[in-house]
MARFIZA-320174 format. One record per residue (C-alpha): residue number from 0; x, y negated, z. Coordinates in nm, 4 decimals, padded with zeros to 6 digits. Example, Ala and Ser with C-alpha at 12.3 -4.5 7.8 and 13.67 -1.06 7.14 Angstrom:
ZAVEX    n        px        py        pz
ZAVEX    0   01.2300   00.4500   00.7800
ZAVEX    1   01.3670   00.1060   00.7140
***
This chain:
ZAVEX    n        px        py        pz
ZAVEX    0   00.0000   00.0000   00.0000
ZAVEX    1   00.1300  -00.3445  -00.0853
ZAVEX    2   00.0066  -00.7021  -00.0582
ZAVEX    3  -00.0267  -00.8837  -00.3923
ZAVEX    4  -00.0995  -01.2543  -00.4220
ZAVEX    5  -00.3986  -01.3474  -00.6383
ZAVEX    6  -00.1759  -01.5029  -00.9066
ZAVEX    7   00.0088  -01.1710  -00.9472
ZAVEX    8  -00.2970  -00.9458  -00.9852
ZAVEX    9  -00.3147  -00.7516  -01.3114
ZAVEX   10  -00.5806  -00.5315  -01.4745
ZAVEX   11  -00.5316  -00.1666  -01.3840
ZAVEX   12  -00.4237  -00.2281  -01.0246
ZAVEX   13  -00.6199  -00.0281  -00.7655
ZAVEX   14  -00.7750  -00.1750  -00.4533
ZAVEX   15  -00.6457  -00.0359  -00.1230
ZAVEX   16  -00.9156  -00.2063   00.0826
ZAVEX   17  -01.2823  -00.2692   00.0031
ZAVEX   18  -01.4257  -00.6176  -00.0436
ZAVEX   19  -01.7534  -00.7044   00.1325
ZAVEX   20  -02.0034  -00.9878   00.1128
ZAVEX   21  -02.1233  -01.1834   00.4171
ZAVEX   22  -02.3908  -00.9232   00.4953
ZAVEX   23  -02.1316  -00.6486   00.5124
ZAVEX   24  -02.2384  -00.5028   00.1765
ZAVEX   25  -01.9486  -00.3548  -00.0199
ZAVEX   26  -01.8811  -00.5328  -00.3497
ZAVEX   27  -01.5653  -00.3490  -00.4528
ZAVEX   28  -01.4774  -00.0057  -00.3153
ZAVEX   29  -01.1321   00.1301  -00.2383
ZAVEX   30  -00.9521   00.2813  -00.5354
ZAVEX   31  -01.1455   00.0577  -00.7780
ZAVEX   32  -00.9413  -00.0423  -01.0822
ZAVEX   33  -00.9168  -00.4163  -01.1348
ZAVEX   34  -01.0388  -00.5573  -01.4659
ZAVEX   35  -00.9788  -00.9051  -01.6032
ZAVEX   36  -01.3397  -01.0025  -01.5284
ZAVEX   37  -01.3087  -00.8521  -01.1811
ZAVEX   38  -00.9945  -01.0550  -01.1128
ZAVEX   39  -01.1735  -01.3729  -01.2236
ZAVEX   40  -01.4613  -01.2860  -00.9904
ZAVEX   41  -01.2254  -01.2192  -00.6987
ZAVEX   42  -01.0433  -01.5488  -00.7648
ZAVEX   43  -01.3723  -01.7260  -00.6950
ZAVEX   44  -01.3718  -01.5789  -00.3434
ZAVEX   45  -01.0679  -01.7955  -00.2657
ZAVEX   46  -00.8679  -01.4988  -00.1340
ZAVEX   47  -00.4942  -01.5411  -00.0806
ZAVEX   48  -00.4337  -01.1923  -00.2153
ZAVEX   49  -00.5341  -00.8283  -00.2024
ZAVEX   50  -00.3921  -00.5038  -00.0712
ZAVEX   51  -00.3377  -00.2696  -00.3632
ZAVEX   52  -00.2240   00.0898  -00.4047
ZAVEX   53   00.1042   00.1532  -00.5815
ZAVEX   54   00.0829   00.3438  -00.9135
ZAVEX   55   00.1628   00.6894  -00.7759
ZAVEX   56   00.0133   00.6378  -00.4309
ZAVEX   57  -00.2769   00.8657  -00.3337
ZAVEX   58  -00.5805   00.7049  -00.1729
ZAVEX   59  -00.5192   00.7192   00.2039
ZAVEX   60  -00.7908   00.8920   00.4099
ZAVEX   61  -01.0216   00.6578   00.5997
ZAVEX   62  -01.2704   00.7387   00.8732
ZAVEX   63  -01.6251   00.6153   00.9195
ZAVEX   64  -01.5053   00.4280   01.2270
ZAVEX   65  -01.2489   00.2414   01.0162
ZAVEX   66  -01.5118   00.1481   00.7576
ZAVEX   67  -01.7427   00.0181   01.0294
ZAVEX   68  -01.4529  -00.1796   01.1793
ZAVEX   69  -01.4059  -00.3644   00.8498
ZAVEX   70  -01.7794  -00.4283   00.8143
ZAVEX   71  -01.8025  -00.5645   01.1685
ZAVEX   72  -01.5231  -00.8108   01.0950
ZAVEX   73  -01.6967  -00.9426   00.7831
ZAVEX   74  -02.0332  -00.9857   00.9572
ZAVEX   75  -01.8718  -01.1453   01.2636
ZAVEX   76  -01.6752  -01.3842   01.0415
ZAVEX   77  -01.9904  -01.5412   00.9008
ZAVEX   78  -02.1389  -01.5667   01.2498
ZAVEX   79  -01.8369  -01.7516   01.3936
ZAVEX   80  -01.8332  -01.9754   01.0851
ZAVEX   81  -02.1897  -02.0819   01.1617
ZAVEX   82  -02.1006  -02.1384   01.5284
ZAVEX   83  -01.7985  -02.3545   01.4419
ZAVEX   84  -02.0012  -02.5559   01.1921
ZAVEX   85  -02.2631  -02.6203   01.4608
ZAVEX   86  -01.9935  -02.7513   01.6943
ZAVEX   87  -01.8534  -02.9757   01.4215
ZAVEX   88  -02.2005  -03.1281   01.3808
ZAVEX   89  -02.2344  -03.1798   01.7561
ZAVEX   90  -02.4964  -02.9038   01.7807
ZAVEX   91  -02.5232  -02.6316   02.0426
ZAVEX   92  -02.3468  -02.3067   01.9359
ZAVEX   93  -02.6617  -02.0994   01.9732
ZAVEX   94  -02.5147  -01.7723   01.8468
ZAVEX   95  -02.2040  -01.7725   02.0683
ZAVEX   96  -02.3316  -01.5639   02.3630
ZAVEX   97  -02.4749  -01.2982   02.1296
ZAVEX   98  -02.1543  -01.2762   01.9250
ZAVEX   99  -01.9437  -01.2416   02.2404
ZAVEX  100  -02.1752  -00.9694   02.3710
ZAVEX  101  -02.1672  -00.7847   02.0384
ZAVEX  102  -01.7865  -00.7823   02.0246
ZAVEX  103  -01.7676  -00.6558   02.3830
ZAVEX  104  -02.0301  -00.3906   02.3126
ZAVEX  105  -01.8328  -00.2510   02.0180
ZAVEX  106  -01.4741  -00.3106   02.1323
ZAVEX  107  -01.4688  -00.3959   02.5030
ZAVEX  108  -01.5031  -00.0455   02.6444
ZAVEX  109  -01.3642   00.1873   02.3778
ZAVEX  110  -01.2208   00.5017   02.5373
ZAVEX  111  -00.9736   00.5777   02.2572
ZAVEX  112  -00.7255   00.3984   02.0337
ZAVEX  113  -00.8544   00.2276   01.7219
ZAVEX  114  -00.6936   00.1576   01.3871
ZAVEX  115  -00.6671  -00.2203   01.3755
ZAVEX  116  -00.7497  -00.3151   01.0165
ZAVEX  117  -00.6759  -00.6653   00.8917
ZAVEX  118  -00.9355  -00.8165   00.6618
ZAVEX  119  -00.8593  -00.9931   00.3345
ZAVEX  120  -00.8258  -01.3656   00.4020
ZAVEX  121  -00.8691  -01.6776   00.1922
ZAVEX  122  -00.7451  -02.0300   00.2526
ZAVEX  123  -01.1079  -02.1225   00.3222
ZAVEX  124  -01.1922  -01.8549   00.5789
ZAVEX  125  -00.8661  -01.7622   00.7520
ZAVEX  126  -00.9535  -01.9704   01.0614
ZAVEX  127  -01.2759  -01.7758   01.1145
ZAVEX  128  -01.1151  -01.4377   01.0475
ZAVEX  129  -00.8207  -01.5190   01.2722
ZAVEX  130  -01.0597  -01.6047   01.5569
ZAVEX  131  -01.2594  -01.2852   01.5096
ZAVEX  132  -00.9506  -01.0609   01.4957
ZAVEX  133  -00.8020  -01.2296   01.8040
ZAVEX  134  -01.1297  -01.1840   01.9918
ZAVEX  135  -01.1524  -00.8141   01.8979
ZAVEX  136  -00.7901  -00.7491   01.9965
ZAVEX  137  -00.8457  -00.9390   02.3218
ZAVEX  138  -01.1527  -00.7288   02.4012
ZAVEX  139  -00.9610  -00.4036   02.3487
ZAVEX  140  -00.6597  -00.5270   02.5473
ZAVEX  141  -00.8786  -00.6424   02.8369
ZAVEX  142  -01.0265  -00.2932   02.8604
ZAVEX  143  -00.6817  -00.1360   02.8976
ZAVEX  144  -00.5969  -00.3976   03.1634
ZAVEX  145  -00.9140  -00.3151   03.3585
ZAVEX  146  -01.0657  -00.6631   03.3471
ZAVEX  147  -01.4128  -00.6826   03.4959
ZAVEX  148  -01.7212  -00.7694   03.2895
ZAVEX  149  -01.7110  -01.1403   03.3758
ZAVEX  150  -01.3419  -01.1682   03.2858
ZAVEX  151  -01.3982  -00.9908   02.9537
ZAVEX  152  -01.6834  -01.2267   02.8678
ZAVEX  153  -01.4750  -01.5346   02.9476
ZAVEX  154  -01.1769  -01.3980   02.7538
ZAVEX  155  -01.3650  -01.3121   02.4342
ZAVEX  156  -01.5564  -01.6425   02.4364
ZAVEX  157  -01.2298  -01.8337   02.4750
ZAVEX  158  -01.0635  -01.6251   02.2021
ZAVEX  159  -01.3449  -01.7138   01.9621
ZAVEX  160  -01.3099  -02.0883   02.0258
ZAVEX  161  -00.9463  -02.1650   02.1157
ZAVEX  162  -00.8320  -02.2287   01.7571
ZAVEX  163  -01.1326  -02.4338   01.6498
ZAVEX  164  -00.9021  -02.7302   01.5839
ZAVEX  165  -00.7243  -02.5454   01.3033
ZAVEX  166  -01.0200  -02.6456   01.0867
ZAVEX  167  -00.8755  -02.9985   01.0910
ZAVEX  168  -00.5196  -02.9058   00.9911
ZAVEX  169  -00.4520  -03.0552   00.6438
ZAVEX  170  -00.4472  -02.7926   00.3698
ZAVEX  171  -00.1237  -02.9365   00.2310
ZAVEX  172   00.0448  -02.8717   00.5655
ZAVEX  173  -00.0780  -02.5130   00.5812
ZAVEX  174   00.0640  -02.4447   00.2355
ZAVEX  175   00.4129  -02.5764   00.3135
ZAVEX  176   00.6991  -02.3254   00.3026
ZAVEX  177   00.8617  -02.4674   00.6162
ZAVEX  178   00.6884  -02.6249   00.9150
ZAVEX  179   00.8775  -02.9139   01.0774
ZAVEX  180   00.8572  -03.0454   01.4329
ZAVEX  181   00.6383  -03.3305   01.3039
ZAVEX  182   00.4088  -03.0744   01.1406
ZAVEX  183   00.3815  -02.8815   01.4682
ZAVEX  184   00.2855  -03.2044   01.6421
ZAVEX  185   00.0069  -03.2604   01.3860
ZAVEX  186  -00.1191  -02.9047   01.4392
ZAVEX  187  -00.1275  -02.9548   01.8158
ZAVEX  188  -00.3216  -03.2791   01.7743
ZAVEX  189  -00.5722  -03.0974   01.5512
ZAVEX  190  -00.6080  -02.8260   01.8151
ZAVEX  191  -00.6769  -03.0889   02.0800
ZAVEX  192  -00.9363  -03.2430   01.8481
ZAVEX  193  -01.1019  -02.9032   01.8188
ZAVEX  194  -01.1024  -02.8652   02.1969
ZAVEX  195  -01.2837  -03.1986   02.2271
ZAVEX  196  -01.5645  -03.0576   02.0117
ZAVEX  197  -01.6503  -02.8430   02.3141
ZAVEX  198  -01.7013  -03.1650   02.5130
ZAVEX  199  -01.4960  -03.0459   02.8116
ZAVEX  200  -01.5586  -03.3686   03.0070
ZAVEX  201  -01.9357  -03.3204   03.0354
ZAVEX  202  -01.9581  -02.9557   02.9228
ZAVEX  203  -02.2905  -03.0271   02.7557
ZAVEX  204  -02.2969  -02.6771   02.6043
ZAVEX  205  -02.2858  -02.5231   02.9538
ZAVEX  206  -01.9827  -02.3055   02.8797
ZAVEX  207  -01.8340  -02.1222   03.1760
ZAVEX  208  -01.5780  -02.3564   03.3343
ZAVEX  209  -01.3142  -02.0852   03.3150
ZAVEX  210  -01.3652  -02.0589   02.9359
ZAVEX  211  -01.2588  -02.4214   02.9031
ZAVEX  212  -00.9675  -02.3656   03.1417
ZAVEX  213  -00.8429  -02.0630   02.9470
ZAVEX  214  -00.8652  -02.2505   02.6152
ZAVEX  215  -00.6775  -02.5478   02.7575
ZAVEX  216  -00.4071  -02.3219   02.9033
ZAVEX  217  -00.3744  -02.1340   02.5745
ZAVEX  218  -00.3270  -02.4574   02.3792
ZAVEX  219  -00.0607  -02.5628   02.6284
ZAVEX  220   00.1157  -02.2263   02.5924
ZAVEX  221   00.1125  -02.2510   02.2135
ZAVEX  222   00.2734  -02.5956   02.2294
ZAVEX  223   00.5728  -02.4893   02.4423
ZAVEX  224   00.8851  -02.3835   02.2519
ZAVEX  225   01.1391  -02.3762   02.5373
ZAVEX  226   01.1491  -02.0437   02.7287
ZAVEX  227   01.2663  -02.2144   03.0467
ZAVEX  228   00.9738  -02.4565   03.0380
ZAVEX  229   00.7349  -02.1695   02.9710
ZAVEX  230   00.8632  -01.9738   03.2706
ZAVEX  231   00.8168  -02.2723   03.5005
ZAVEX  232   00.4427  -02.2922   03.4366
ZAVEX  233   00.1715  -02.0632   03.5691
ZAVEX  234  -00.0961  -01.9417   03.3334
ZAVEX  235  -00.3935  -01.7148   03.3882
ZAVEX  236  -00.3838  -01.3526   03.2766
ZAVEX  237  -00.6631  -01.4297   03.0292
ZAVEX  238  -00.4569  -01.6994   02.8578
ZAVEX  239  -00.1639  -01.4556   02.8386
ZAVEX  240  -00.3859  -01.2060   02.6545
ZAVEX  241  -00.4832  -01.4648   02.3916
ZAVEX  242  -00.1190  -01.5709   02.3565
ZAVEX  243  -00.0205  -01.2117   02.2750
ZAVEX  244  -00.3155  -01.1203   02.0517
ZAVEX  245  -00.2917  -01.4515   01.8646
ZAVEX  246   00.0703  -01.3855   01.7668
ZAVEX  247   00.0134  -01.0175   01.6832
ZAVEX  248  -00.2805  -01.1160   01.4641
ZAVEX  249  -00.0746  -01.3871   01.2959
ZAVEX  250   00.2182  -01.1553   01.2229
ZAVEX  251   00.0126  -00.8697   01.0776
ZAVEX  252  -00.2256  -01.0817   00.8684
ZAVEX  253  -00.1664  -01.1801   00.5093
ZAVEX  254   00.0052  -01.5178   00.4910
ZAVEX  255   00.1021  -01.7708   00.2288
ZAVEX  256   00.4606  -01.7710   00.3529
ZAVEX  257   00.5502  -01.4125   00.4414
ZAVEX  258   00.4557  -01.0526   00.3746
ZAVEX  259   00.2461  -00.9146   00.6623
ZAVEX  260   00.4506  -00.7247   00.9190
ZAVEX  261   00.3598  -00.3702   01.0142
ZAVEX  262   00.1960  -00.3222   01.3540
ZAVEX  263   00.5198  -00.1616   01.4705
ZAVEX  264   00.7346  -00.4582   01.3668
ZAVEX  265   00.4877  -00.7017   01.5230
ZAVEX  266   00.4944  -00.5233   01.8592
ZAVEX  267   00.8735  -00.5131   01.8432
ZAVEX  268   00.8772  -00.8901   01.7876
ZAVEX  269   00.6557  -00.9451   02.0916
ZAVEX  270   00.8694  -00.7162   02.3074
ZAVEX  271   01.1812  -00.9101   02.2080
ZAVEX  272   01.0318  -01.2366   02.3416
ZAVEX  273   00.9220  -01.1477   02.6978
ZAVEX  274   00.9457  -01.5111   02.8118
ZAVEX  275   00.6531  -01.6023   02.5873
ZAVEX  276   00.4671  -01.2736   02.5524
ZAVEX  277   00.3955  -01.1026   02.8842
ZAVEX  278   00.5345  -00.7448   02.8658
ZAVEX  279   00.2423  -00.5800   03.0483
ZAVEX  280  -00.0011  -00.7517   02.8132
ZAVEX  281   00.1992  -00.6438   02.5069
ZAVEX  282   00.1990  -00.2898   02.6443
ZAVEX  283  -00.1787  -00.3013   02.6926
ZAVEX  284  -00.2284  -00.4218   02.3356
ZAVEX  285  -00.0086  -00.1445   02.1964
ZAVEX  286  -00.2028   00.1085   02.4059
ZAVEX  287  -00.5356   00.0015   02.2562
ZAVEX  288  -00.4492   00.0486   01.8877
ZAVEX  289  -00.2700   00.3070   01.6773
ZAVEX  290   00.0815   00.1871   01.5974
ZAVEX  291   00.2332   00.5104   01.4640
ZAVEX  292  -00.0621   00.7504   01.4302
ZAVEX  293  -00.0410   01.1153   01.3340
ZAVEX  294   00.0267   01.1455   00.9631
ZAVEX  295   00.1918   00.8041   00.9368
ZAVEX  296   00.4746   00.7853   00.6807
ZAVEX  297   00.7900   00.6290   00.8241
ZAVEX  298   01.1398   00.5120   00.7386
ZAVEX  299   01.4012   00.6549   00.9754
ZAVEX  300   01.7119   00.4710   01.0942
ZAVEX  301   01.9416   00.7090   00.9031
ZAVEX  302   01.7720   00.6234   00.5719
ZAVEX  303   01.5554   00.9367   00.5574
ZAVEX  304   01.1775   00.9440   00.5202
ZAVEX  305   00.9521   01.1152   00.7696
ZAVEX  306   00.6003   01.1864   00.8883
ZAVEX  307   00.4652   01.1433   01.2408
ZAVEX  308   00.3416   01.4834   01.3547
ZAVEX  309   00.2470   01.3935   01.7102
ZAVEX  310   00.1755   01.0444   01.8390
ZAVEX  311   00.3292   00.9584   02.1767
ZAVEX  312   00.0610   00.7947   02.3922
ZAVEX  313   00.3192   00.6795   02.6490
ZAVEX  314   00.5744   00.5349   02.4067
ZAVEX  315   00.4648   00.4816   02.0483
ZAVEX  316   00.8284   00.4512   01.9342
ZAVEX  317   00.9046   00.8067   02.0433
ZAVEX  318   00.6694   01.0488   01.8666
ZAVEX  319   00.7453   01.3919   01.7240
ZAVEX  320   00.8416   01.3485   01.3580
ZAVEX  321   00.9159   01.5663   01.0584
ZAVEX  322   01.2215   01.4618   00.8582
ZAVEX  323   01.1277   01.5228   00.4953
ZAVEX  324   01.4900   01.5600   00.3813
ZAVEX  325   01.5866   01.8506   00.6030
ZAVEX  326   01.2377   01.9774   00.6959
ZAVEX  327   01.3284   01.9577   01.0649
ZAVEX  328   01.1141   01.8427   01.3581
ZAVEX  329   01.2621   01.5813   01.5912
ZAVEX  330   01.1292   01.4761   01.9304
ZAVEX  331   01.2261   01.1087   01.9535
ZAVEX  332   01.1414   01.1004   02.3248
ZAVEX  333   01.4474   01.3181   02.3814
ZAVEX  334   01.7351   01.0778   02.4717
ZAVEX  335   01.9862   01.2982   02.2926
ZAVEX  336   01.7836   01.2781   01.9711
ZAVEX  337   01.7132   00.9046   02.0121
ZAVEX  338   02.0874   00.8351   02.0307
ZAVEX  339   02.1250   00.8988   01.6583
ZAVEX  340   01.7711   00.8800   01.5179
ZAVEX  341   01.4952   00.6210   01.5570
ZAVEX  342   01.2043   00.4902   01.3518
ZAVEX  343   01.3062   00.1883   01.1462
ZAVEX  344   00.9538   00.0962   01.0366
ZAVEX  345   00.6350   00.2207   00.8779
ZAVEX  346   00.7119   00.3106   00.5177
ZAVEX  347   00.6672   00.0097   00.2882
ZAVEX  348   00.7522   00.1671  -00.0468
ZAVEX  349   00.4700   00.4124  -00.0724
ZAVEX  350   00.5103   00.5772  -00.4157
ZAVEX  351   00.6911   00.8736  -00.2590
ZAVEX  352   00.4664   00.8899   00.0451
ZAVEX  353   00.3077   01.2170   00.1452
ZAVEX  354  -00.0452   01.1506   00.2674
ZAVEX  355  -00.1351   01.3738   00.5594
ZAVEX  356  -00.4727   01.3551   00.7318
ZAVEX  357  -00.5622   01.4880   01.0781
ZAVEX  358  -00.7076   01.8159   00.9520
ZAVEX  359  -00.3959   01.8904   00.7493
ZAVEX  360  -00.1761   01.8153   01.0495
ZAVEX  361  -00.3716   02.0601   01.2634
ZAVEX  362  -00.2932   02.3316   01.0108
ZAVEX  363   00.0668   02.2235   00.9593
ZAVEX  364   00.3187   02.5038   00.9357
ZAVEX  365   00.6054   02.5506   00.6982
ZAVEX  366   00.7552   02.8628   00.8450
ZAVEX  367   00.7415   03.0533   01.1717
ZAVEX  368   01.0408   02.8629   01.3121
ZAVEX  369   00.8802   02.5229   01.2585
ZAVEX  370   00.5457   02.6505   01.3812
ZAVEX  371   00.6969   02.7746   01.7071
ZAVEX  372   00.8957   02.4539   01.7503
ZAVEX  373   00.5822   02.2442   01.7093
ZAVEX  374   00.3985   02.4544   01.9681
ZAVEX  375   00.6835   02.3978   02.2128
ZAVEX  376   00.6789   02.0240   02.1463
ZAVEX  377   00.3033   02.0103   02.2028
ZAVEX  378   00.3345   02.1855   02.5379
ZAVEX  379   00.6243   01.9645   02.6422
ZAVEX  380   00.4275   01.6506   02.5509
ZAVEX  381   00.1255   01.7653   02.7494
ZAVEX  382   00.3421   01.8300   03.0557
ZAVEX  383   00.5325   01.5027   03.0200
ZAVEX  384   00.2184   01.2923   02.9720
ZAVEX  385   00.0554   01.4627   03.2686
ZAVEX  386   00.3560   01.3842   03.4907
ZAVEX  387   00.3539   01.0204   03.3794
ZAVEX  388  -00.0215   00.9930   03.4303
ZAVEX  389   00.0118   01.1332   03.7835
ZAVEX  390   00.2934   00.8911   03.8615
ZAVEX  391   00.1034   00.5932   03.7164
ZAVEX  392  -00.2687   00.6494   03.7794
ZAVEX  393  -00.5008   00.3986   03.6147
ZAVEX  394  -00.6116   00.1381   03.8651
***
């Protein structure tokens, strides 16, 4: 799968992700071949680009849950757009409580990891889609962190509204290749302007006081560039969640200035900046979504290609993998193995990828030696995870 800007689309390319209308109705299905008329039609949507399949790449399997995830995002996007437009007109955001409740209903108490799927974004709708994705990620992270119902409600409401001011950022600034300090100052002023739309002085929309506090703290956090200054200030745990999910969302989304990072690379980035991105919050985010799921094609640090055979729920960077070159299984949670072999990233060049779904993995066996080794690894993982769970019971 690769991201292709609209200007580079050509007839014959295949869609990797479906395109929906505002009602969540599919307009273009996955694996559809682009035609010249189709490209012209898609250009009218104002999209920055599309995810396409490479020529020899098989269509990756997708679950019903993943399809529903994409549909939810599209429907939610039009709802937050209406809410933000109401606020811009000085009207009460009537649909806000229902949207918050709907996001929490679908994503605030999920008992398993989800595949976080980024939607296609245009220069006209990226603010709305960014808010929705941040709110969904915040809801899932808050569940892992055991926030109570009131905290989750405050968090998701704040996540939906904190970046309202981005609607006022000049388009010419957003399309610049490099953002200067002066540009950052303009963005911060636009964010403050957006915050004023909520009328924090009188709170005429009767928002929970803590929602306004979390938004204000988040805007302050986003404006600080000095780690020492950041460490000196105290911010609420809710603001820390938005800080983390905002950046993860930004890194993994399509962008005018860079190719989207993989979920793995984005989490690595967050882990490398603990002064800004709270480690326990980053860990909670990575525990709520699949980073390196079973069947994922990977690039290994020695230049080989591999497949994840068994996801590691305790440390996503240390799963059991199959090295395609030598047909050997490696347990990356073993320190001796990790000394000379790690995962570099999720495979970007996909023409040589082997697509493996869950059912195929369950039946995986190449020979009796590999089959026995995999059984041993499975047992070892169960015992290890049980020991870690007993040592760190969920609060």
